[in-house]
N, CA, C and O atoms as a GROMACS GRO file, in nm:
protein
  612
    1MET      N    1  -2.527   0.456  -0.623
    1MET     CA    2  -2.469   0.583  -0.583
    1MET      C    3  -2.417   0.578  -0.439
    1MET      O    4  -2.311   0.632  -0.409
    2VAL      N    5  -2.494   0.513  -0.350
    2VAL     CA    6  -2.452   0.501  -0.211
    2VAL      C    7  -2.324   0.420  -0.200
    2VAL      O    8  -2.235   0.454  -0.122
    3ALA      N    9  -2.314   0.313  -0.279
    3ALA     CA   10  -2.194   0.229  -0.277
    3ALA      C   11  -2.071   0.309  -0.320
    3ALA      O   12  -1.963   0.292  -0.262
    4VAL      N   13  -2.086   0.395  -0.418
    4VAL     CA   14  -1.974   0.477  -0.465
    4VAL      C   15  -1.931   0.574  -0.355
    4VAL      O   16  -1.812   0.594  -0.333
    5LEU      N   17  -2.026   0.634  -0.286
    5LEU     CA   18  -1.995   0.725  -0.176
    5LEU      C   19  -1.923   0.652  -0.061
    5LEU      O   20  -1.830   0.705  -0.001
    6ILE      N   21  -1.967   0.530  -0.032
    6ILE     CA   22  -1.901   0.450   0.072
    6ILE      C   23  -1.756   0.421   0.033
    6ILE      O   24  -1.666   0.432   0.116
    7VAL      N   25  -1.735   0.385  -0.093
    7VAL     CA   26  -1.599   0.358  -0.142
    7VAL      C   27  -1.513   0.484  -0.132
    7VAL      O   28  -1.398   0.477  -0.090
    8ILE      N   29  -1.567   0.599  -0.169
    8ILE     CA   30  -1.492   0.725  -0.162
    8ILE      C   31  -1.457   0.758  -0.017
    8ILE      O   32  -1.343   0.796   0.011
    9VAL      N   33  -1.552   0.744   0.074
    9VAL     CA   34  -1.526   0.773   0.216
    9VAL      C   35  -1.419   0.678   0.270
    9VAL      O   36  -1.327   0.721   0.340
   10LEU      N   37  -1.431   0.550   0.240
   10LEU     CA   38  -1.331   0.453   0.285
   10LEU      C   39  -1.194   0.481   0.225
   10LEU      O   40  -1.092   0.464   0.292
   11ALA      N   41  -1.190   0.523   0.099
   11ALA     CA   42  -1.062   0.556   0.036
   11ALA      C   43  -0.997   0.676   0.106
   11ALA      O   44  -0.876   0.677   0.126
   12LEU      N   45  -1.077   0.774   0.143
   12LEU     CA   46  -1.023   0.890   0.215
   12LEU      C   47  -0.974   0.850   0.354
   12LEU      O   48  -0.870   0.898   0.399
   13ILE      N   49  -1.047   0.763   0.421
   13ILE     CA   50  -1.004   0.713   0.552
   13ILE      C   51  -0.873   0.635   0.537
   13ILE      O   52  -0.780   0.653   0.616
   14PHE      N   53  -0.867   0.549   0.436
   14PHE     CA   54  -0.743   0.473   0.411
   14PHE      C   55  -0.626   0.568   0.389
   14PHE      O   56  -0.519   0.547   0.445
   15GLU      N   57  -0.645   0.671   0.309
   15GLU     CA   58  -0.537   0.766   0.280
   15GLU      C   59  -0.494   0.842   0.404
   15GLU      O   60  -0.375   0.867   0.423
   16PHE      N   61  -0.588   0.879   0.489
   16PHE     CA   62  -0.554   0.945   0.614
   16PHE      C   63  -0.468   0.853   0.702
   16PHE      O   64  -0.364   0.894   0.754
   17ILE      N   65  -0.513   0.730   0.717
   17ILE     CA   66  -0.438   0.632   0.797
   17ILE      C   67  -0.303   0.603   0.732
   17ILE      O   68  -0.202   0.590   0.801
   18ASN      N   69  -0.301   0.593   0.600
   18ASN     CA   70  -0.176   0.573   0.527
   18ASN      C   71  -0.078   0.685   0.558
   18ASN      O   72   0.042   0.660   0.573
   19GLY      N   73  -0.126   0.806   0.569
   19GLY     CA   74  -0.040   0.920   0.598
   19GLY      C   75   0.030   0.908   0.732
   19GLY      O   76   0.152   0.921   0.739
   20PHE      N   77  -0.047   0.884   0.840
   20PHE     CA   78   0.021   0.876   0.969
   20PHE      C   79   0.095   0.744   0.987
   20PHE      O   80   0.193   0.738   1.061
   21HIS      N   81   0.049   0.638   0.921
   21HIS     CA   82   0.117   0.508   0.929
   21HIS      C   83   0.253   0.515   0.861
   21HIS      O   84   0.354   0.474   0.919
   22ASP      N   85   0.257   0.566   0.739
   22ASP     CA   86   0.383   0.572   0.667
   22ASP      C   87   0.476   0.680   0.721
   22ASP      O   88   0.598   0.666   0.715
   23THR      N   89   0.418   0.787   0.775
   23THR     CA   90   0.502   0.890   0.836
   23THR      C   91   0.576   0.831   0.955
   23THR      O   92   0.695   0.858   0.974
   24ALA      N   93   0.508   0.752   1.036
   24ALA     CA   94   0.575   0.689   1.150
   24ALA      C   95   0.689   0.600   1.104
   24ALA      O   96   0.797   0.602   1.163
   25ASN      N   97   0.668   0.522   0.998
   25ASN     CA   98   0.775   0.437   0.944
   25ASN      C   99   0.891   0.521   0.892
   25ASN      O  100   1.008   0.488   0.912
   26ALA      N  101   0.858   0.631   0.824
   26ALA     CA  102   0.962   0.712   0.759
   26ALA      C  103   1.047   0.790   0.859
   26ALA      O  104   1.167   0.809   0.835
   27ILE      N  105   0.988   0.835   0.968
   27ILE     CA  106   1.064   0.922   1.059
   27ILE      C  107   1.121   0.850   1.181
   27ILE      O  108   1.195   0.910   1.258
   28ALA      N  109   1.088   0.725   1.199
   28ALA     CA  110   1.130   0.653   1.320
   28ALA      C  111   1.281   0.659   1.342
   28ALA      O  112   1.326   0.685   1.454
   29THR      N  113   1.357   0.634   1.240
   29THR     CA  114   1.503   0.628   1.257
   29THR      C  115   1.562   0.764   1.290
   29THR      O  116   1.645   0.776   1.379
   30VAL      N  117   1.519   0.869   1.217
   30VAL     CA  118   1.578   1.001   1.242
   30VAL      C  119   1.538   1.058   1.378
   30VAL      O  120   1.612   1.135   1.437
   31VAL      N  121   1.420   1.019   1.428
   31VAL     CA  122   1.379   1.065   1.561
   31VAL      C  123   1.450   0.982   1.668
   31VAL      O  124   1.498   1.037   1.766
   32ALA      N  125   1.457   0.851   1.649
   32ALA     CA  126   1.521   0.764   1.748
   32ALA      C  127   1.670   0.795   1.764
   32ALA      O  128   1.725   0.784   1.874
   33THR      N  129   1.735   0.833   1.656
   33THR     CA  130   1.878   0.866   1.662
   33THR      C  131   1.901   1.013   1.695
   33THR      O  132   2.015   1.058   1.700
   34LYS      N  133   1.791   1.087   1.717
   34LYS     CA  134   1.797   1.229   1.753
   34LYS      C  135   1.860   1.318   1.645
   34LYS      O  136   1.915   1.424   1.675
   35VAL      N  137   1.852   1.273   1.520
   35VAL     CA  138   1.898   1.355   1.409
   35VAL      C  139   1.802   1.473   1.391
   35VAL      O  140   1.844   1.586   1.366
   36LEU      N  141   1.672   1.444   1.404
   36LEU     CA  142   1.570   1.548   1.395
   36LEU      C  143   1.476   1.538   1.514
   36LEU      O  144   1.455   1.430   1.570
   37LYS      N  145   1.420   1.650   1.553
   37LYS     CA  146   1.317   1.650   1.657
   37LYS      C  147   1.188   1.598   1.594
   37LYS      O  148   1.169   1.614   1.473
   38PRO      N  149   1.099   1.537   1.673
   38PRO     CA  150   0.976   1.480   1.616
   38PRO      C  151   0.896   1.580   1.532
   38PRO      O  152   0.851   1.544   1.423
   39ARG      N  153   0.876   1.700   1.579
   39ARG     CA  154   0.798   1.798   1.502
   39ARG      C  155   0.861   1.828   1.367
   39ARG      O  156   0.792   1.836   1.265
   40THR      N  157   0.992   1.844   1.366
   40THR     CA  158   1.062   1.873   1.241
   40THR      C  159   1.050   1.755   1.145
   40THR      O  160   1.026   1.773   1.026
   41ALA      N  161   1.067   1.634   1.197
   41ALA     CA  162   1.058   1.514   1.114
   41ALA      C  163   0.917   1.498   1.056
   41ALA      O  164   0.902   1.462   0.939
   42ILE      N  165   0.816   1.522   1.137
   42ILE     CA  166   0.678   1.510   1.090
   42ILE      C  167   0.649   1.615   0.983
   42ILE      O  168   0.587   1.585   0.881
   43LEU      N  169   0.694   1.738   1.006
   43LEU     CA  170   0.674   1.845   0.907
   43LEU      C  171   0.743   1.810   0.776
   43LEU      O  172   0.685   1.824   0.668
   44LEU      N  173   0.867   1.764   0.785
   44LEU     CA  174   0.941   1.725   0.665
   44LEU      C  175   0.873   1.609   0.593
   44LEU      O  176   0.863   1.610   0.471
   45ALA      N  177   0.826   1.511   0.669
   45ALA     CA  178   0.755   1.397   0.609
   45ALA      C  179   0.626   1.443   0.541
   45ALA      O  180   0.595   1.397   0.431
   46GLY      N  181   0.552   1.531   0.605
   46GLY     CA  182   0.427   1.581   0.547
   46GLY      C  183   0.450   1.655   0.416
   46GLY      O  184   0.378   1.635   0.318
   47ILE      N  185   0.552   1.741   0.415
   47ILE     CA  186   0.583   1.818   0.294
   47ILE      C  187   0.628   1.725   0.181
   47ILE      O  188   0.581   1.737   0.068
   48THR      N  189   0.719   1.634   0.212
   48THR     CA  190   0.769   1.545   0.106
   48THR      C  191   0.663   1.446   0.059
   48THR      O  192   0.661   1.410  -0.059
   49ASN      N  193   0.575   1.400   0.149
   49ASN     CA  194   0.464   1.312   0.106
   49ASN      C  195   0.371   1.387   0.012
   49ASN      O  196   0.324   1.331  -0.087
   50PHE      N  197   0.343   1.514   0.042
   50PHE     CA  198   0.256   1.594  -0.043
   50PHE      C  199   0.319   1.615  -0.180
   50PHE      O  200   0.253   1.599  -0.283
   51ILE      N  201   0.448   1.649  -0.182
   51ILE     CA  202   0.518   1.668  -0.308
   51ILE      C  203   0.521   1.536  -0.386
   51ILE      O  204   0.500   1.536  -0.508
   52GLY      N  205   0.548   1.426  -0.317
   52GLY     CA  206   0.550   1.296  -0.382
   52GLY      C  207   0.416   1.260  -0.446
   52GLY      O  208   0.412   1.202  -0.554
   53ALA      N  209   0.308   1.294  -0.379
   53ALA     CA  210   0.175   1.266  -0.433
   53ALA      C  211   0.149   1.345  -0.561
   53ALA      O  212   0.075   1.299  -0.648
   54LEU      N  213   0.209   1.461  -0.573
   54LEU     CA  214   0.190   1.544  -0.692
   54LEU      C  215   0.282   1.504  -0.807
   54LEU      O  216   0.259   1.543  -0.922
   55CYS      N  217   0.386   1.426  -0.777
   55CYS     CA  218   0.488   1.396  -0.878
   55CYS      C  219   0.460   1.273  -0.964
   55CYS      O  220   0.525   1.256  -1.067
   56GLY      N  221   0.368   1.190  -0.926
   56GLY     CA  222   0.346   1.072  -1.009
   56GLY      C  223   0.236   0.983  -0.957
   56GLY      O  224   0.190   0.995  -0.844
   57THR      N  225   0.195   0.894  -1.044
   57THR     CA  226   0.086   0.802  -1.011
   57THR      C  227   0.126   0.657  -1.034
   57THR      O  228   0.040   0.572  -1.058
   58GLU      N  229   0.256   0.628  -1.028
   58GLU     CA  230   0.303   0.494  -1.060
   58GLU      C  231   0.246   0.386  -0.968
   58GLU      O  232   0.206   0.279  -1.013
   59VAL      N  233   0.242   0.416  -0.837
   59VAL     CA  234   0.190   0.316  -0.742
   59VAL      C  235   0.042   0.293  -0.770
   59VAL      O  236  -0.003   0.179  -0.773
   60ALA      N  237  -0.033   0.401  -0.789
   60ALA     CA  238  -0.177   0.387  -0.818
   60ALA      C  239  -0.199   0.311  -0.948
   60ALA      O  240  -0.291   0.230  -0.958
   61SER      N  241  -0.116   0.337  -1.047
   61SER     CA  242  -0.129   0.265  -1.175
   61SER      C  243  -0.099   0.117  -1.159
   61SER      O  244  -0.166   0.032  -1.219
   62THR      N  245   0.002   0.085  -1.078
   62THR     CA  246   0.037  -0.055  -1.055
   62THR      C  247  -0.077  -0.128  -0.986
   62THR      O  248  -0.114  -0.238  -1.026
   63ILE      N  249  -0.133  -0.065  -0.883
   63ILE     CA  250  -0.242  -0.129  -0.809
   63ILE      C  251  -0.369  -0.133  -0.893
   63ILE      O  252  -0.445  -0.229  -0.885
   64GLY      N  253  -0.392  -0.029  -0.973
   64GLY     CA  254  -0.517  -0.018  -1.048
   64GLY      C  255  -0.526  -0.102  -1.173
   64GLY      O  256  -0.635  -0.121  -1.227
   65SER      N  257  -0.413  -0.153  -1.222
   65SER     CA  258  -0.421  -0.233  -1.344
   65SER      C  259  -0.316  -0.343  -1.343
   65SER      O  260  -0.205  -0.326  -1.292
   66GLY      N  261  -0.353  -0.456  -1.400
   66GLY     CA  262  -0.258  -0.563  -1.419
   66GLY      C  263  -0.238  -0.656  -1.301
   66GLY      O  264  -0.152  -0.744  -1.307
   67ILE      N  265  -0.315  -0.641  -1.194
   67ILE     CA  266  -0.304  -0.733  -1.080
   67ILE      C  267  -0.427  -0.822  -1.070
   67ILE      O  268  -0.415  -0.943  -1.052
   68VAL      N  269  -0.544  -0.762  -1.082
   68VAL     CA  270  -0.668  -0.841  -1.084
   68VAL      C  271  -0.748  -0.804  -1.208
   68VAL      O  272  -0.732  -0.695  -1.264
   69LYS      N  273  -0.833  -0.894  -1.250
   69LYS     CA  274  -0.917  -0.870  -1.367
   69LYS      C  275  -1.036  -0.782  -1.325
   69LYS      O  276  -1.111  -0.817  -1.234
   70SER      N  277  -1.051  -0.670  -1.392
   70SER     CA  278  -1.149  -0.569  -1.352
   70SER      C  279  -1.293  -0.618  -1.356
   70SER      O  280  -1.378  -0.565  -1.285
   71GLU      N  281  -1.321  -0.719  -1.437
   71GLU     CA  282  -1.460  -0.767  -1.445
   71GLU      C  283  -1.506  -0.834  -1.315
   71GLU      O  284  -1.625  -0.854  -1.295
   72TYR      N  285  -1.411  -0.868  -1.228
   72TYR     CA  286  -1.446  -0.929  -1.100
   72TYR      C  287  -1.451  -0.828  -0.985
   72TYR      O  288  -1.479  -0.864  -0.871
   73VAL      N  289  -1.423  -0.703  -1.015
   73VAL     CA  290  -1.419  -0.600  -0.911
   73VAL      C  291  -1.549  -0.519  -0.917
   73VAL      O  292  -1.586  -0.466  -1.021
   74ASN      N  293  -1.616  -0.512  -0.803
   74ASN     CA  294  -1.738  -0.433  -0.790
   74ASN      C  295  -1.728  -0.349  -0.662
   74ASN      O  296  -1.629  -0.362  -0.590
   75PRO      N  297  -1.825  -0.265  -0.632
   75PRO     CA  298  -1.815  -0.182  -0.511
   75PRO      C  299  -1.795  -0.263  -0.382
   75PRO      O  300  -1.723  -0.219  -0.293
   76SER      N  301  -1.857  -0.379  -0.372
   76SER     CA  302  -1.837  -0.463  -0.253
   76SER      C  303  -1.693  -0.510  -0.242
   76SER      O  304  -1.638  -0.518  -0.132
   77THR      N  305  -1.632  -0.542  -0.356
   77THR     CA  306  -1.492  -0.583  -0.358
   77THR      C  307  -1.404  -0.469  -0.309
   77THR      O  308  -1.311  -0.490  -0.230
   78LEU      N  309  -1.432  -0.348  -0.356
   78LEU     CA  310  -1.353  -0.231  -0.316
   78LEU      C  311  -1.372  -0.199  -0.168
   78LEU      O  312  -1.276  -0.161  -0.100
   79VAL      N  313  -1.494  -0.215  -0.118
   79VAL     CA  314  -1.519  -0.192   0.026
   79VAL      C  315  -1.438  -0.292   0.108
   79VAL      O  316  -1.373  -0.254   0.206
   80ALA      N  317  -1.441  -0.418   0.070
   80ALA     CA  318  -1.365  -0.521   0.143
   80ALA      C  319  -1.215  -0.493   0.135
   80ALA      O  320  -1.143  -0.507   0.234
   81CYS      N  321  -1.167  -0.454   0.017
   81CYS     CA  322  -1.026  -0.422  -0.003
   81CYS      C  323  -0.984  -0.307   0.088
   81CYS      O  324  -0.883  -0.318   0.159
   82LEU      N  325  -1.059  -0.199   0.088
   82LEU     CA  326  -1.024  -0.082   0.168
   82LEU      C  327  -1.036  -0.111   0.318
   82LEU      O  328  -0.951  -0.067   0.396
   83LEU      N  329  -1.140  -0.183   0.358
   83LEU     CA  330  -1.154  -0.217   0.500
   83LEU      C  331  -1.038  -0.304   0.549
   83LEU      O  332  -0.987  -0.285   0.659
   84SER      N  333  -0.997  -0.400   0.466
   84SER     CA  334  -0.886  -0.485   0.509
   84SER      C  335  -0.758  -0.403   0.518
   84SER      O  336  -0.679  -0.424   0.611
   85GLY      N  337  -0.735  -0.312   0.425
   85GLY     CA  338  -0.618  -0.225   0.432
   85GLY      C  339  -0.620  -0.136   0.554
   85GLY      O  340  -0.518  -0.118   0.620
   86ILE      N  341  -0.736  -0.079   0.586
   86ILE     CA  342  -0.751   0.007   0.704
   86ILE      C  343  -0.724  -0.072   0.831
   86ILE      O  344  -0.649  -0.028   0.918
   87ILE      N  345  -0.786  -0.188   0.841
   87ILE     CA  346  -0.769  -0.271   0.963
   87ILE      C  347  -0.623  -0.314   0.977
   87ILE      O  348  -0.568  -0.307   1.087
   88TRP      N  349  -0.560  -0.359   0.868
   88TRP     CA  350  -0.421  -0.403   0.875
   88TRP      C  351  -0.330  -0.287   0.915
   88TRP      O  352  -0.242  -0.303   1.001
   89ASN      N  353  -0.350  -0.170   0.855
   89ASN     CA  354  -0.266  -0.054   0.889
   89ASN      C  355  -0.284  -0.014   1.035
   89ASN      O  356  -0.185   0.018   1.102
   90LEU      N  357  -0.406  -0.014   1.084
   90LEU     CA  358  -0.429   0.022   1.224
   90LEU      C  359  -0.369  -0.082   1.319
   90LEU      O  360  -0.312  -0.047   1.422
   91LEU      N  361  -0.383  -0.208   1.284
   91LEU     CA  362  -0.327  -0.315   1.368
   91LEU      C  363  -0.174  -0.307   1.375
   91LEU      O  364  -0.116  -0.315   1.483
   92THR      N  365  -0.110  -0.290   1.260
   92THR     CA  366   0.037  -0.284   1.261
   92THR      C  367   0.086  -0.155   1.326
   92THR      O  368   0.190  -0.155   1.392
   93TRP      N  369   0.013  -0.046   1.310
   93TRP     CA  370   0.049   0.080   1.376
   93TRP      C  371   0.037   0.065   1.527
   93TRP      O  372   0.125   0.107   1.601
   94TRP      N  373  -0.073   0.005   1.572
   94TRP     CA  374  -0.098  -0.014   1.716
   94TRP      C  375   0.008  -0.103   1.778
   94TRP      O  376   0.052  -0.079   1.891
   95LYS      N  377   0.050  -0.207   1.705
   95LYS     CA  378   0.153  -0.299   1.755
   95LYS      C  379   0.295  -0.247   1.732
   95LYS      O  380   0.391  -0.307   1.780
   96GLY      N  381   0.309  -0.135   1.660
   96GLY     CA  382   0.441  -0.080   1.634
   96GLY      C  383   0.520  -0.157   1.531
   96GLY      O  384   0.643  -0.155   1.534
   97LEU      N  385   0.452  -0.224   1.440
   97LEU     CA  386   0.518  -0.303   1.337
   97LEU      C  387   0.530  -0.224   1.207
   97LEU      O  388   0.430  -0.167   1.162
   98PRO      N  389   0.645  -0.220   1.146
   98PRO     CA  390   0.655  -0.153   1.017
   98PRO      C  391   0.583  -0.236   0.911
   98PRO      O  392   0.595  -0.358   0.906
   99SER      N  393   0.509  -0.168   0.828
   99SER     CA  394   0.432  -0.237   0.726
   99SER      C  395   0.404  -0.141   0.611
   99SER      O  396   0.394  -0.020   0.632
  100SER      N  397   0.393  -0.193   0.492
  100SER     CA  398   0.366  -0.112   0.374
  100SER      C  399   0.216  -0.101   0.351
  100SER      O  400   0.146  -0.202   0.338
  101SER      N  401   0.167   0.022   0.346
  101SER     CA  402   0.025   0.045   0.319
  101SER      C  403  -0.010   0.001   0.177
  101SER      O  404  -0.120  -0.050   0.153
  102SER      N  405   0.081   0.021   0.084
  102SER     CA  406   0.056  -0.021  -0.055
  102SER      C  407   0.041  -0.172  -0.064
  102SER      O  408  -0.047  -0.222  -0.133
  103HIS      N  409   0.129  -0.245   0.007
  103HIS     CA  410   0.118  -0.391   0.005
  103HIS      C  411  -0.008  -0.437   0.077
  103HIS      O  412  -0.068  -0.538   0.039
  104ALA      N  413  -0.050  -0.365   0.180
  104ALA     CA  414  -0.175  -0.398   0.247
  104ALA      C  415  -0.293  -0.381   0.151
  104ALA      O  416  -0.385  -0.463   0.149
  105LEU      N  417  -0.288  -0.275   0.072
  105LEU     CA  418  -0.395  -0.251  -0.026
  105LEU      C  419  -0.395  -0.358  -0.135
  105LEU      O  420  -0.501  -0.405  -0.175
  106VAL      N  421  -0.276  -0.395  -0.184
  106VAL     CA  422  -0.268  -0.501  -0.285
  106VAL      C  423  -0.320  -0.632  -0.229
  106VAL      O  424  -0.398  -0.701  -0.295
  107GLY      N  425  -0.278  -0.666  -0.108
  107GLY     CA  426  -0.327  -0.790  -0.045
  107GLY      C  427  -0.478  -0.788  -0.028
  107GLY      O  428  -0.545  -0.888  -0.051
  108GLY      N  429  -0.532  -0.673   0.013
  108GLY     CA  430  -0.677  -0.660   0.027
  108GLY      C  431  -0.749  -0.673  -0.105
  108GLY      O  432  -0.854  -0.736  -0.114
  109LEU      N  433  -0.691  -0.613  -0.209
  109LEU     CA  434  -0.753  -0.620  -0.342
  109LEU      C  435  -0.752  -0.763  -0.396
  109LEU      O  436  -0.853  -0.810  -0.448
  110VAL      N  437  -0.639  -0.830  -0.382
  110VAL     CA  438  -0.630  -0.968  -0.431
  110VAL      C  439  -0.725  -1.058  -0.352
  110VAL      O  440  -0.799  -1.137  -0.410
  111GLY      N  441  -0.723  -1.046  -0.220
  111GLY     CA  442  -0.812  -1.128  -0.137
  111GLY      C  443  -0.958  -1.102  -0.164
  111GLY      O  444  -1.037  -1.197  -0.176
  112ALA      N  445  -0.996  -0.976  -0.175
  112ALA     CA  446  -1.137  -0.942  -0.201
  112ALA      C  447  -1.180  -0.988  -0.340
  112ALA      O  448  -1.293  -1.033  -0.358
  113THR      N  449  -1.091  -0.977  -0.437
  113THR     CA  450  -1.124  -1.022  -0.573
  113THR      C  451  -1.138  -1.174  -0.577
  113THR      O  452  -1.228  -1.227  -0.643
  114LEU      N  453  -1.049  -1.244  -0.507
  114LEU     CA  454  -1.062  -1.390  -0.500
  114LEU      C  455  -1.193  -1.430  -0.433
  114LEU      O  456  -1.259  -1.524  -0.476
  115ALA      N  457  -1.232  -1.358  -0.328
  115ALA     CA  458  -1.358  -1.388  -0.260
  115ALA      C  459  -1.478  -1.358  -0.350
  115ALA      O  460  -1.576  -1.432  -0.351
  116THR      N  461  -1.469  -1.248  -0.425
  116THR     CA  462  -1.578  -1.210  -0.514
  116THR      C  463  -1.596  -1.311  -0.626
  116THR      O  464  -1.707  -1.351  -0.658
  117SER      N  465  -1.484  -1.353  -0.686
  117SER     CA  466  -1.490  -1.440  -0.803
  117SER      C  467  -1.499  -1.588  -0.767
  117SER      O  468  -1.560  -1.667  -0.838
  118GLY      N  469  -1.437  -1.624  -0.655
  118GLY     CA  470  -1.431  -1.765  -0.618
  118GLY      C  471  -1.332  -1.843  -0.701
  118GLY      O  472  -1.332  -1.966  -0.700
  119SER      N  473  -1.245  -1.772  -0.774
  119SER     CA  474  -1.152  -1.840  -0.863
  119SER      C  475  -1.019  -1.765  -0.870
  119SER      O  476  -1.017  -1.642  -0.872
  120VAL      N  477  -0.911  -1.839  -0.872
  120VAL     CA  478  -0.778  -1.779  -0.885
  120VAL      C  479  -0.758  -1.718  -1.024
  120VAL      O  480  -0.665  -1.640  -1.044
  121GLU      N  481  -0.842  -1.753  -1.118
  121GLU     CA  482  -0.834  -1.697  -1.253
  121GLU      C  483  -0.865  -1.547  -1.256
  121GLU      O  484  -0.840  -1.481  -1.356
  122SER      N  485  -0.919  -1.494  -1.147
  122SER     CA  486  -0.950  -1.351  -1.141
  122SER      C  487  -0.827  -1.266  -1.112
  122SER      O  488  -0.833  -1.143  -1.117
  123VAL      N  489  -0.714  -1.331  -1.083
  123VAL     CA  490  -0.590  -1.261  -1.052
  123VAL      C  491  -0.490  -1.284  -1.164
  123VAL      O  492  -0.469  -1.398  -1.207
  124TYR      N  493  -0.427  -1.175  -1.211
  124TYR     CA  494  -0.318  -1.188  -1.307
  124TYR      C  495  -0.194  -1.229  -1.228
  124TYR      O  496  -0.131  -1.146  -1.164
  125LEU      N  497  -0.159  -1.356  -1.232
  125LEU     CA  498  -0.041  -1.402  -1.159
  125LEU      C  499   0.086  -1.353  -1.227
  125LEU      O  500   0.181  -1.313  -1.160
  126GLY      N  501   0.089  -1.357  -1.359
  126GLY     CA  502   0.199  -1.302  -1.436
  126GLY      C  503   0.328  -1.380  -1.424
  126GLY      O  504   0.333  -1.491  -1.373
  127GLY      N  505   0.433  -1.316  -1.473
  127GLY     CA  506   0.565  -1.376  -1.472
  127GLY      C  507   0.665  -1.282  -1.410
  127GLY      O  508   0.636  -1.217  -1.309
  128MET      N  509   0.783  -1.272  -1.469
  128MET     CA  510   0.891  -1.192  -1.413
  128MET      C  511   0.866  -1.042  -1.422
  128MET      O  512   0.923  -0.966  -1.343
  129SER      N  513   0.784  -0.997  -1.516
  129SER     CA  514   0.767  -0.852  -1.531
  129SER      C  515   0.621  -0.808  -1.535
  129SER      O  516   0.594  -0.691  -1.564
  130SER      N  517   0.528  -0.896  -1.507
  130SER     CA  518   0.387  -0.855  -1.513
  130SER      C  519   0.307  -0.928  -1.406
  130SER      O  520   0.354  -1.024  -1.346
  131GLY      N  521   0.186  -0.881  -1.384
  131GLY     CA  522   0.096  -0.944  -1.290
  131GLY      C  523   0.142  -0.931  -1.145
  131GLY      O  524   0.232  -0.854  -1.113
  132LEU      N  525   0.079  -1.009  -1.060
  132LEU     CA  526   0.106  -1.004  -0.917
  132LEU      C  527   0.252  -1.040  -0.886
  132LEU      O  528   0.314  -0.975  -0.802
  133PHE      N  529   0.304  -1.142  -0.952
  133PHE     CA  530   0.443  -1.181  -0.925
  133PHE      C  531   0.542  -1.075  -0.971
  133PHE      O  532   0.630  -1.034  -0.895
  134GLY      N  533   0.529  -1.030  -1.095
  134GLY     CA  534   0.624  -0.936  -1.151
  134GLY      C  535   0.616  -0.796  -1.093
  134GLY      O  536   0.718  -0.728  -1.082
  135LYS      N  537   0.496  -0.753  -1.057
  135LYS     CA  538   0.478  -0.617  -1.008
  135LYS      C  539   0.491  -0.604  -0.856
  135LYS      O  540   0.524  -0.497  -0.806
  136VAL      N  541   0.464  -0.712  -0.783
  136VAL     CA  542   0.460  -0.701  -0.636
  136VAL      C  543   0.553  -0.801  -0.567
  136VAL      O  544   0.643  -0.760  -0.494
  137ILE      N  545   0.534  -0.928  -0.590
  137ILE     CA  546   0.603  -1.030  -0.510
  137ILE      C  547   0.753  -1.034  -0.540
  137ILE      O  548   0.833  -1.034  -0.446
  138ILE      N  549   0.792  -1.038  -0.666
  138ILE     CA  550   0.936  -1.043  -0.698
  138ILE      C  551   1.008  -0.917  -0.649
  138ILE      O  552   1.112  -0.930  -0.585
  139PRO      N  553   0.957  -0.796  -0.678
  139PRO     CA  554   1.026  -0.677  -0.625
  139PRO      C  555   1.030  -0.674  -0.472
  139PRO      O  556   1.129  -0.630  -0.413
  140MET      N  557   0.923  -0.719  -0.408
  140MET     CA  558   0.918  -0.719  -0.262
  140MET      C  559   1.023  -0.813  -0.202
  140MET      O  560   1.081  -0.784  -0.098
  141CYS      N  561   1.048  -0.923  -0.268
  141CYS     CA  562   1.146  -1.020  -0.218
  141CYS      C  563   1.289  -0.985  -0.258
  141CYS      O  564   1.382  -1.010  -0.181
  142THR      N  565   1.308  -0.927  -0.374
  142THR     CA  566   1.445  -0.900  -0.421
  142THR      C  567   1.500  -0.766  -0.374
  142THR      O  568   1.621  -0.750  -0.362
  143SER      N  569   1.414  -0.668  -0.346
  143SER     CA  570   1.465  -0.536  -0.310
  143SER      C  571   1.548  -0.535  -0.182
  143SER      O  572   1.650  -0.466  -0.178
  144PRO      N  573   1.510  -0.608  -0.076
  144PRO     CA  574   1.599  -0.609   0.042
  144PRO      C  575   1.734  -0.674   0.012
  144PRO      O  576   1.836  -0.630   0.064
  145ILE      N  577   1.734  -0.777  -0.071
  145ILE     CA  578   1.859  -0.845  -0.106
  145ILE      C  579   1.948  -0.751  -0.188
  145ILE      O  580   2.068  -0.740  -0.162
  146LEU      N  581   1.889  -0.684  -0.286
  146LEU     CA  582   1.967  -0.591  -0.367
  146LEU      C  583   2.018  -0.473  -0.285
  146LEU      O  584   2.132  -0.430  -0.301
  147ALA      N  585   1.934  -0.421  -0.195
  147ALA     CA  586   1.976  -0.310  -0.110
  147ALA      C  587   2.091  -0.352  -0.019
  147ALA      O  588   2.188  -0.279  -0.003
  148TYR      N  589   2.080  -0.470   0.039
  148TYR     CA  590   2.187  -0.520   0.126
  148TYR      C  591   2.316  -0.536   0.047
  148TYR      O  592   2.424  -0.499   0.093
  149THR      N  593   2.304  -0.594  -0.073
  149THR     CA  594   2.421  -0.614  -0.157
  149THR      C  595   2.485  -0.480  -0.194
  149THR      O  596   2.608  -0.466  -0.192
  150TRP      N  597   2.402  -0.382  -0.228
  150TRP     CA  598   2.452  -0.252  -0.268
  150TRP      C  599   2.518  -0.180  -0.152
  150TRP      O  600   2.623  -0.119  -0.169
  151ILE      N  601   2.458  -0.185  -0.035
  151ILE     CA  602   2.511  -0.116   0.083
  151ILE      C  603   2.639  -0.182   0.131
  151ILE      O  604   2.733  -0.113   0.169
  152CYS      N  605   2.643  -0.313   0.128
  152CYS     CA  606   2.759  -0.386   0.181
  152CYS      C  607   2.870  -0.405   0.079
  152CYS      O  608   2.970  -0.470   0.108
  153ASP      N  609   2.853  -0.350  -0.039
  153ASP     CA  610   2.954  -0.365  -0.144
  153ASP      C  611   3.073  -0.277  -0.121
  153ASP      O  612   3.167  -0.279  -0.201
   0.00000   0.00000   0.00000
């Protein structure tokens, strides 16, 4: 029971940090170019993040299934995953580096699961449309290329 409470508290801390971390990434350009004042940009980001959270669970579903084998995940794995995500988000925020909180969480989950199991077999590596490669690595690598191609077309 204590382990579950620790995981819940860490998840709430991660979400709080995710909020201000991603808000900074989202509003940096509009504030730097003086399109919006900081307060207006933060308010707009807060409202749209809240609406976005109510509109779907696709990111949570992606992270929650099909990346690691659930039999290797225990409360200690989740604590390590959340702590690594929290530390990474705080470090990149402190250094002013743009970073994805979702990718930090995936990296923490994969790393913690590998440490828990001691075997790469605990991770669904997958192919072009499934597992770690299909759900995370391929989209992460191809999306900037596709965006650049689309914008410069």
